[in-house]
PABA-108640 format. One record per residue (C-alpha): residue number from 1; x, y, z; chain. Coordinates in Angstrom, 1 decimal, always signed. Example, Ala and Ser with C-alpha at 12.3 -4.5 7.8 and 13.67 -1.06 7.14 Angstrom:
REM residues 2
{resi:1	px:+12.3	py:-4.5	pz:+7.8	chain:A}
{resi:2	px:+13.7	py:-1.1	pz:+7.1	chain:A}
REM end
This chain:
REM residues 285
{resi:1	px:+0.2	py:+0.1	pz:+0.1	chain:A}
{resi:2	px:+2.7	py:+2.4	pz:+0.9	chain:A}
{resi:3	px:+4.5	py:+1.5	pz:-2.5	chain:A}
{resi:4	px:+1.4	py:+2.4	pz:-4.5	chain:A}
{resi:5	px:+1.1	py:+5.9	pz:-2.5	chain:A}
{resi:6	px:+4.7	py:+6.5	pz:-3.4	chain:A}
{resi:7	px:+3.8	py:+5.7	pz:-7.0	chain:A}
{resi:8	px:+1.0	py:+7.7	pz:-7.3	chain:A}
{resi:9	px:+2.8	py:+10.8	pz:-5.9	chain:A}
{resi:10	px:+5.7	py:+10.3	pz:-8.4	chain:A}
{resi:11	px:+3.0	py:+10.0	pz:-11.2	chain:A}
{resi:12	px:+1.1	py:+13.2	pz:-10.0	chain:A}
{resi:13	px:+4.7	py:+15.3	pz:-9.6	chain:A}
{resi:14	px:+5.4	py:+13.9	pz:-13.2	chain:A}
{resi:15	px:+2.0	py:+15.4	pz:-14.9	chain:A}
{resi:16	px:+2.8	py:+18.7	pz:-13.0	chain:A}
{resi:17	px:+6.2	py:+18.7	pz:-14.3	chain:A}
{resi:18	px:+5.1	py:+17.9	pz:-18.0	chain:A}
{resi:19	px:+2.2	py:+20.9	pz:-17.4	chain:A}
{resi:20	px:+4.5	py:+23.5	pz:-16.3	chain:A}
{resi:21	px:+7.0	py:+23.1	pz:-19.5	chain:A}
{resi:22	px:+4.3	py:+22.9	pz:-21.7	chain:A}
{resi:23	px:+3.2	py:+26.2	pz:-20.7	chain:A}
{resi:24	px:+6.3	py:+27.5	pz:-20.5	chain:A}
{resi:25	px:+7.3	py:+26.5	pz:-24.0	chain:A}
{resi:26	px:+3.8	py:+27.9	pz:-25.2	chain:A}
{resi:27	px:+4.1	py:+31.2	pz:-24.1	chain:A}
{resi:28	px:+7.0	py:+33.9	pz:-24.7	chain:A}
{resi:29	px:+6.1	py:+36.7	pz:-22.1	chain:A}
{resi:30	px:+4.3	py:+38.8	pz:-24.8	chain:A}
{resi:31	px:+2.6	py:+41.7	pz:-23.4	chain:A}
{resi:32	px:+2.0	py:+45.1	pz:-24.6	chain:A}
{resi:33	px:+2.0	py:+48.1	pz:-22.3	chain:A}
{resi:34	px:+2.8	py:+52.2	pz:-22.9	chain:A}
{resi:35	px:+2.4	py:+55.4	pz:-21.0	chain:A}
{resi:36	px:+2.6	py:+58.8	pz:-22.6	chain:A}
{resi:37	px:+3.6	py:+62.8	pz:-21.9	chain:A}
{resi:38	px:+1.2	py:+64.9	pz:-23.3	chain:A}
{resi:39	px:+2.4	py:+68.8	pz:-24.5	chain:A}
{resi:40	px:-0.2	py:+70.6	pz:-25.9	chain:A}
{resi:41	px:-1.4	py:+68.6	pz:-29.1	chain:A}
{resi:42	px:+1.7	py:+66.6	pz:-29.1	chain:A}
{resi:43	px:+2.2	py:+63.4	pz:-27.3	chain:A}
{resi:44	px:+5.3	py:+61.1	pz:-26.7	chain:A}
{resi:45	px:+4.8	py:+57.5	pz:-26.3	chain:A}
{resi:46	px:+6.9	py:+55.4	pz:-24.1	chain:A}
{resi:47	px:+6.9	py:+51.6	pz:-24.9	chain:A}
{resi:48	px:+7.0	py:+49.2	pz:-21.9	chain:A}
{resi:49	px:+6.2	py:+45.9	pz:-23.8	chain:A}
{resi:50	px:+7.9	py:+43.0	pz:-23.5	chain:A}
{resi:51	px:+8.7	py:+39.9	pz:-25.6	chain:A}
{resi:52	px:+7.6	py:+42.1	pz:-28.8	chain:A}
{resi:53	px:+9.4	py:+41.9	pz:-32.3	chain:A}
{resi:54	px:+6.5	py:+44.2	pz:-34.1	chain:A}
{resi:55	px:+4.4	py:+47.2	pz:-32.9	chain:A}
{resi:56	px:+1.2	py:+48.6	pz:-34.2	chain:A}
{resi:57	px:-0.2	py:+52.0	pz:-32.6	chain:A}
{resi:58	px:-3.9	py:+53.2	pz:-33.6	chain:A}
{resi:59	px:-3.9	py:+56.5	pz:-32.2	chain:A}
{resi:60	px:-8.0	py:+56.7	pz:-31.9	chain:A}
{resi:61	px:-8.6	py:+60.1	pz:-33.0	chain:A}
{resi:62	px:-10.2	py:+59.4	pz:-36.6	chain:A}
{resi:63	px:-6.9	py:+60.6	pz:-38.3	chain:A}
{resi:64	px:-6.3	py:+56.9	pz:-39.7	chain:A}
{resi:65	px:-2.8	py:+57.8	pz:-39.0	chain:A}
{resi:66	px:-0.9	py:+54.7	pz:-37.4	chain:A}
{resi:67	px:+2.4	py:+53.9	pz:-36.3	chain:A}
{resi:68	px:+4.7	py:+50.6	pz:-36.2	chain:A}
{resi:69	px:+7.6	py:+52.4	pz:-34.5	chain:A}
{resi:70	px:+8.6	py:+51.4	pz:-31.0	chain:A}
{resi:71	px:+8.2	py:+54.5	pz:-29.2	chain:A}
{resi:72	px:+6.4	py:+57.1	pz:-31.6	chain:A}
{resi:73	px:+5.4	py:+60.6	pz:-31.2	chain:A}
{resi:74	px:+1.7	py:+61.8	pz:-32.5	chain:A}
{resi:75	px:+0.0	py:+65.0	pz:-32.9	chain:A}
{resi:76	px:-3.5	py:+65.2	pz:-32.1	chain:A}
{resi:77	px:-5.4	py:+68.1	pz:-33.9	chain:A}
{resi:78	px:-7.9	py:+68.7	pz:-31.0	chain:A}
{resi:79	px:-8.8	py:+68.5	pz:-27.5	chain:A}
{resi:80	px:-10.5	py:+65.0	pz:-25.5	chain:A}
{resi:81	px:-10.0	py:+61.9	pz:-24.6	chain:A}
{resi:82	px:-9.0	py:+59.4	pz:-27.3	chain:A}
{resi:83	px:-8.5	py:+55.3	pz:-26.9	chain:A}
{resi:84	px:-5.3	py:+54.9	pz:-27.8	chain:A}
{resi:85	px:-4.2	py:+51.1	pz:-28.7	chain:A}
{resi:86	px:-0.9	py:+49.2	pz:-28.9	chain:A}
{resi:87	px:-0.8	py:+45.8	pz:-30.6	chain:A}
{resi:88	px:+2.3	py:+43.7	pz:-30.3	chain:A}
{resi:89	px:+3.5	py:+40.6	pz:-31.8	chain:A}
{resi:90	px:+5.8	py:+38.0	pz:-31.8	chain:A}
{resi:91	px:+5.3	py:+35.6	pz:-34.2	chain:A}
{resi:92	px:+2.0	py:+34.3	pz:-34.5	chain:A}
{resi:93	px:+1.4	py:+35.6	pz:-31.0	chain:A}
{resi:94	px:-0.3	py:+39.1	pz:-30.3	chain:A}
{resi:95	px:-1.4	py:+41.1	pz:-27.3	chain:A}
{resi:96	px:-3.2	py:+44.5	pz:-27.2	chain:A}
{resi:97	px:-3.1	py:+47.3	pz:-24.9	chain:A}
{resi:98	px:-5.7	py:+49.7	pz:-24.8	chain:A}
{resi:99	px:-5.5	py:+53.2	pz:-22.8	chain:A}
{resi:100	px:-7.6	py:+56.9	pz:-22.6	chain:A}
{resi:101	px:-4.8	py:+59.6	pz:-23.7	chain:A}
{resi:102	px:-6.1	py:+63.2	pz:-22.6	chain:A}
{resi:103	px:-5.5	py:+66.1	pz:-24.6	chain:A}
{resi:104	px:-6.6	py:+69.4	pz:-23.1	chain:A}
{resi:105	px:-4.5	py:+71.4	pz:-25.6	chain:A}
{resi:106	px:-1.9	py:+73.7	pz:-25.6	chain:A}
{resi:107	px:-0.8	py:+76.1	pz:-22.7	chain:A}
{resi:108	px:-1.6	py:+79.6	pz:-24.9	chain:A}
{resi:109	px:+0.1	py:+82.6	pz:-23.5	chain:A}
{resi:110	px:-0.5	py:+85.9	pz:-25.3	chain:A}
{resi:111	px:+3.2	py:+87.1	pz:-25.3	chain:A}
{resi:112	px:+4.1	py:+87.5	pz:-28.8	chain:A}
{resi:113	px:+6.1	py:+84.0	pz:-28.6	chain:A}
{resi:114	px:+3.5	py:+81.9	pz:-30.9	chain:A}
{resi:115	px:+5.7	py:+78.6	pz:-30.8	chain:A}
{resi:116	px:+2.7	py:+77.5	pz:-28.4	chain:A}
{resi:117	px:+0.5	py:+77.9	pz:-31.5	chain:A}
{resi:118	px:+2.7	py:+74.9	pz:-33.1	chain:A}
{resi:119	px:+0.5	py:+72.3	pz:-33.4	chain:A}
{resi:120	px:-3.1	py:+73.9	pz:-33.1	chain:A}
{resi:121	px:-4.6	py:+74.0	pz:-37.0	chain:A}
{resi:122	px:-5.7	py:+76.3	pz:-38.8	chain:A}
{resi:123	px:-9.4	py:+77.3	pz:-38.5	chain:A}
{resi:124	px:-9.6	py:+78.8	pz:-41.5	chain:A}
{resi:125	px:-7.1	py:+80.5	pz:-44.1	chain:A}
{resi:126	px:-9.1	py:+82.7	pz:-46.7	chain:A}
{resi:127	px:-8.7	py:+81.7	pz:-50.5	chain:A}
{resi:128	px:-5.7	py:+83.2	pz:-51.9	chain:A}
{resi:129	px:-7.8	py:+85.1	pz:-54.4	chain:A}
{resi:130	px:-9.9	py:+86.5	pz:-51.9	chain:A}
{resi:131	px:-8.6	py:+90.1	pz:-51.1	chain:A}
{resi:132	px:-8.0	py:+90.8	pz:-47.5	chain:A}
{resi:133	px:-5.7	py:+92.3	pz:-45.2	chain:A}
{resi:134	px:-6.4	py:+88.8	pz:-43.0	chain:A}
{resi:135	px:-5.5	py:+85.6	pz:-44.4	chain:A}
{resi:136	px:-5.3	py:+83.0	pz:-41.8	chain:A}
{resi:137	px:-6.4	py:+82.3	pz:-38.2	chain:A}
{resi:138	px:-6.1	py:+79.5	pz:-35.7	chain:A}
{resi:139	px:-8.4	py:+79.8	pz:-32.5	chain:A}
{resi:140	px:-8.1	py:+77.5	pz:-29.1	chain:A}
{resi:141	px:-10.6	py:+77.9	pz:-26.2	chain:A}
{resi:142	px:-9.0	py:+77.3	pz:-22.8	chain:A}
{resi:143	px:-10.7	py:+76.8	pz:-19.5	chain:A}
{resi:144	px:-10.6	py:+80.7	pz:-19.1	chain:A}
{resi:145	px:-10.7	py:+82.3	pz:-22.4	chain:A}
{resi:146	px:-10.8	py:+82.3	pz:-26.1	chain:A}
{resi:147	px:-7.9	py:+82.7	pz:-28.1	chain:A}
{resi:148	px:-7.0	py:+83.5	pz:-31.3	chain:A}
{resi:149	px:-3.9	py:+83.6	pz:-33.7	chain:A}
{resi:150	px:-4.2	py:+85.7	pz:-36.8	chain:A}
{resi:151	px:-1.8	py:+86.0	pz:-39.8	chain:A}
{resi:152	px:-2.1	py:+88.8	pz:-42.4	chain:A}
{resi:153	px:-0.8	py:+90.8	pz:-45.0	chain:A}
{resi:154	px:+1.5	py:+94.2	pz:-44.9	chain:A}
{resi:155	px:-2.0	py:+95.8	pz:-44.9	chain:A}
{resi:156	px:-3.0	py:+94.1	pz:-41.2	chain:A}
{resi:157	px:-2.5	py:+96.7	pz:-38.7	chain:A}
{resi:158	px:-5.2	py:+96.2	pz:-36.5	chain:A}
{resi:159	px:-6.1	py:+100.0	pz:-36.5	chain:A}
{resi:160	px:-9.6	py:+99.0	pz:-35.8	chain:A}
{resi:161	px:-11.4	py:+95.7	pz:-35.8	chain:A}
{resi:162	px:-15.0	py:+94.4	pz:-35.3	chain:A}
{resi:163	px:-15.1	py:+90.6	pz:-33.6	chain:A}
{resi:164	px:-18.4	py:+89.7	pz:-34.2	chain:A}
{resi:165	px:-19.5	py:+86.5	pz:-31.7	chain:A}
{resi:166	px:-22.6	py:+84.2	pz:-31.6	chain:A}
{resi:167	px:-22.7	py:+82.5	pz:-28.1	chain:A}
{resi:168	px:-25.7	py:+80.5	pz:-28.4	chain:A}
{resi:169	px:-25.1	py:+78.9	pz:-31.9	chain:A}
{resi:170	px:-28.6	py:+80.3	pz:-33.2	chain:A}
{resi:171	px:-28.2	py:+82.6	pz:-36.4	chain:A}
{resi:172	px:-32.1	py:+83.5	pz:-36.0	chain:A}
{resi:173	px:-31.2	py:+85.4	pz:-32.5	chain:A}
{resi:174	px:-28.7	py:+88.5	pz:-32.1	chain:A}
{resi:175	px:-27.7	py:+90.8	pz:-34.8	chain:A}
{resi:176	px:-28.1	py:+89.6	pz:-38.2	chain:A}
{resi:177	px:-25.3	py:+90.7	pz:-40.6	chain:A}
{resi:178	px:-26.0	py:+90.7	pz:-44.3	chain:A}
{resi:179	px:-22.0	py:+89.7	pz:-44.8	chain:A}
{resi:180	px:-22.4	py:+86.4	pz:-43.7	chain:A}
{resi:181	px:-26.2	py:+85.4	pz:-45.3	chain:A}
{resi:182	px:-25.4	py:+81.4	pz:-44.4	chain:A}
{resi:183	px:-25.1	py:+82.2	pz:-40.6	chain:A}
{resi:184	px:-24.4	py:+84.9	pz:-38.2	chain:A}
{resi:185	px:-26.3	py:+85.5	pz:-35.5	chain:A}
{resi:186	px:-24.3	py:+87.7	pz:-32.8	chain:A}
{resi:187	px:-24.7	py:+88.6	pz:-29.4	chain:A}
{resi:188	px:-21.7	py:+90.3	pz:-28.7	chain:A}
{resi:189	px:-19.4	py:+92.6	pz:-31.0	chain:A}
{resi:190	px:-15.6	py:+93.4	pz:-29.7	chain:A}
{resi:191	px:-15.2	py:+96.6	pz:-31.3	chain:A}
{resi:192	px:-12.1	py:+98.9	pz:-30.8	chain:A}
{resi:193	px:-8.2	py:+99.4	pz:-31.5	chain:A}
{resi:194	px:-5.5	py:+96.7	pz:-30.5	chain:A}
{resi:195	px:-2.8	py:+99.0	pz:-31.2	chain:A}
{resi:196	px:-4.4	py:+102.3	pz:-30.2	chain:A}
{resi:197	px:-5.5	py:+100.8	pz:-27.0	chain:A}
{resi:198	px:-9.4	py:+101.2	pz:-26.5	chain:A}
{resi:199	px:-12.3	py:+99.6	pz:-27.2	chain:A}
{resi:200	px:-15.7	py:+97.7	pz:-25.8	chain:A}
{resi:201	px:-17.3	py:+94.5	pz:-25.4	chain:A}
{resi:202	px:-20.6	py:+95.0	pz:-26.6	chain:A}
{resi:203	px:-23.9	py:+93.1	pz:-26.0	chain:A}
{resi:204	px:-26.9	py:+93.0	pz:-28.8	chain:A}
{resi:205	px:-30.2	py:+93.6	pz:-27.8	chain:A}
{resi:206	px:-33.3	py:+93.9	pz:-29.8	chain:A}
{resi:207	px:-34.5	py:+92.7	pz:-33.0	chain:A}
{resi:208	px:-31.9	py:+90.9	pz:-35.6	chain:A}
{resi:209	px:-31.8	py:+94.3	pz:-38.0	chain:A}
{resi:210	px:-31.4	py:+96.7	pz:-34.9	chain:A}
{resi:211	px:-27.8	py:+98.5	pz:-34.6	chain:A}
{resi:212	px:-28.5	py:+98.2	pz:-31.0	chain:A}
{resi:213	px:-25.4	py:+97.3	pz:-28.5	chain:A}
{resi:214	px:-24.9	py:+98.1	pz:-24.6	chain:A}
{resi:215	px:-21.3	py:+97.9	pz:-23.3	chain:A}
{resi:216	px:-20.5	py:+95.3	pz:-20.7	chain:A}
{resi:217	px:-16.5	py:+95.5	pz:-20.4	chain:A}
{resi:218	px:-13.5	py:+97.3	pz:-21.8	chain:A}
{resi:219	px:-10.8	py:+96.0	pz:-23.8	chain:A}
{resi:220	px:-8.2	py:+96.6	pz:-21.0	chain:A}
{resi:221	px:-10.4	py:+94.1	pz:-18.9	chain:A}
{resi:222	px:-11.9	py:+91.8	pz:-21.0	chain:A}
{resi:223	px:-9.3	py:+91.5	pz:-23.9	chain:A}
{resi:224	px:-5.4	py:+90.7	pz:-24.1	chain:A}
{resi:225	px:-3.6	py:+91.6	pz:-27.3	chain:A}
{resi:226	px:+0.1	py:+90.9	pz:-28.0	chain:A}
{resi:227	px:+2.1	py:+93.3	pz:-30.5	chain:A}
{resi:228	px:+1.9	py:+93.1	pz:-34.4	chain:A}
{resi:229	px:+5.0	py:+90.7	pz:-35.6	chain:A}
{resi:230	px:+6.4	py:+90.4	pz:-38.8	chain:A}
{resi:231	px:+7.2	py:+86.6	pz:-39.6	chain:A}
{resi:232	px:+8.2	py:+85.0	pz:-43.0	chain:A}
{resi:233	px:+6.6	py:+87.8	pz:-44.7	chain:A}
{resi:234	px:+3.6	py:+87.9	pz:-42.7	chain:A}
{resi:235	px:+2.4	py:+90.1	pz:-39.9	chain:A}
{resi:236	px:+0.8	py:+87.8	pz:-36.9	chain:A}
{resi:237	px:-0.7	py:+88.8	pz:-34.0	chain:A}
{resi:238	px:-2.5	py:+86.9	pz:-30.7	chain:A}
{resi:239	px:-5.0	py:+87.9	pz:-28.7	chain:A}
{resi:240	px:-7.6	py:+86.8	pz:-26.2	chain:A}
{resi:241	px:-11.2	py:+87.4	pz:-24.9	chain:A}
{resi:242	px:-12.0	py:+86.3	pz:-21.3	chain:A}
{resi:243	px:-15.3	py:+83.7	pz:-21.3	chain:A}
{resi:244	px:-16.8	py:+85.6	pz:-18.5	chain:A}
{resi:245	px:-17.3	py:+88.6	pz:-20.5	chain:A}
{resi:246	px:-19.5	py:+86.4	pz:-23.0	chain:A}
{resi:247	px:-22.3	py:+85.5	pz:-20.9	chain:A}
{resi:248	px:-23.5	py:+81.9	pz:-21.2	chain:A}
{resi:249	px:-22.0	py:+79.7	pz:-23.9	chain:A}
{resi:250	px:-22.4	py:+75.8	pz:-24.9	chain:A}
{resi:251	px:-20.5	py:+73.5	pz:-26.8	chain:A}
{resi:252	px:-19.2	py:+76.3	pz:-29.1	chain:A}
{resi:253	px:-19.4	py:+79.7	pz:-30.6	chain:A}
{resi:254	px:-19.0	py:+81.1	pz:-33.9	chain:A}
{resi:255	px:-17.3	py:+84.2	pz:-35.1	chain:A}
{resi:256	px:-16.1	py:+86.7	pz:-38.1	chain:A}
{resi:257	px:-13.5	py:+89.6	pz:-37.8	chain:A}
{resi:258	px:-13.5	py:+92.6	pz:-39.6	chain:A}
{resi:259	px:-10.5	py:+95.1	pz:-39.9	chain:A}
{resi:260	px:-10.9	py:+98.7	pz:-40.7	chain:A}
{resi:261	px:-8.5	py:+101.6	pz:-41.0	chain:A}
{resi:262	px:-8.1	py:+104.5	pz:-38.3	chain:A}
{resi:263	px:-10.8	py:+106.1	pz:-41.0	chain:A}
{resi:264	px:-13.3	py:+103.0	pz:-40.7	chain:A}
{resi:265	px:-12.6	py:+102.1	pz:-44.2	chain:A}
{resi:266	px:-13.0	py:+98.3	pz:-44.3	chain:A}
{resi:267	px:-9.5	py:+96.3	pz:-45.4	chain:A}
{resi:268	px:-10.2	py:+92.9	pz:-44.4	chain:A}
{resi:269	px:-12.6	py:+90.2	pz:-43.7	chain:A}
{resi:270	px:-11.9	py:+86.5	pz:-41.8	chain:A}
{resi:271	px:-13.4	py:+84.5	pz:-43.0	chain:A}
{resi:272	px:-14.8	py:+85.4	pz:-46.8	chain:A}
{resi:273	px:-17.8	py:+87.7	pz:-46.6	chain:A}
{resi:274	px:-20.6	py:+88.6	pz:-49.1	chain:A}
{resi:275	px:-21.2	py:+85.1	pz:-51.0	chain:A}
{resi:276	px:-24.3	py:+83.2	pz:-51.0	chain:A}
{resi:277	px:-22.5	py:+80.6	pz:-48.6	chain:A}
{resi:278	px:-20.4	py:+83.2	pz:-46.2	chain:A}
{resi:279	px:-21.0	py:+82.2	pz:-42.8	chain:A}
{resi:280	px:-19.4	py:+82.2	pz:-39.1	chain:A}
{resi:281	px:-16.4	py:+80.1	pz:-38.2	chain:A}
{resi:282	px:-16.8	py:+77.5	pz:-35.3	chain:A}
{resi:283	px:-14.7	py:+77.7	pz:-32.1	chain:A}
{resi:284	px:-15.2	py:+74.5	pz:-30.0	chain:A}
{resi:285	px:-15.4	py:+75.0	pz:-26.2	chain:A}
REM end
């Protein structure tokens, strides 16, 4: 009986040993895992995968851009939460790791440096055939402000600007301007001189056709402008307006800009105006 018990224990140990060997042989320790560091829209990924010989990244932002690099860099074009996946392979084996990458966007500072706009895509560029002092614009809404980066020709002097803003996303409310027949509806007008140091944020009242405005804040309190800089043959300026100056907003706002000389002669519009399809540009909040 004792001999039988010893025999059974020995057989069991042999079976367990065989199972362990098979498991070690079948598995290569393949595992996908990564971390990331976001700098505005630019994200650097660090790969901590083990046992991998091939890599495939899907950045989950709808760009259809993938990477087979071990530690790639990817530039997102908007803020939000994105499901990024890394699939690693070793022969016929594969393993996938998915994590949420949170993009809050760049830390925009209105200081005339402009480097913080590097990875922000253009909101709009006027057609080359359209005559305007303003040629291209980037926008970004942070938690406290709506920021603008504006490019123009040598005629862009910012002597007077009219920044029209639709805050309720309804072109049927607020002031309706003939320049943008496909969509305007202005609740707030920022009118003044960035270079002259004067101006007001005005709120519309009355019917859509009424030019009726009341001041709610001055430029000095609500807006911040950099100096105009010339780079690469373009004039560039950046500026911001405090969200708190624009009342209630939801999801996004729409806008246009009209530039005039000190004598109120219009020299530029952003975007193109007076076409049947002309409408304000959106800024996601």
